[in-house]
C-alpha positions, 0 to 999 in steps of 0.5 A: 824874793822870798826870804829863808832861814840859815843855818844859824837859826837856834829853832827858838819859833819866834818867827813862825807866829809872826808870819802872816802868811804861815809860811814858816814852819818848823823843820827837823832841825831849823825853821823853814820858809815856803818861798811859794807862800813868802811875800817878804810881808808885802800886802800885811806890814812894811817890813818882813816880820820874821827878820824883825823879830829873829834873835840871831838874823838868820831870816834873809833874802833868798836870791834863788827867789826873786820876785818885784813888789807887783809880784809879791803883792799878786802872791799875797792877794792870791794867798788871802782872797 
């Protein structure tokens, strides 16, 4: 499943450069993750980099965008050729 950023986001920007898919952008008040680009870092890293660097633990799995590891890998390959 894709990750999402909760309202606890302090807009520090630590997550944005860590995303291998450029799925994270600055929103009006907090950063946001594009679920069409988020692969939970499958294909690039062993763990989700946004969650690993977030100082307030607001990068969490989004239950509205559940995908299998295979689907996430296919999405990563489609994004990166």
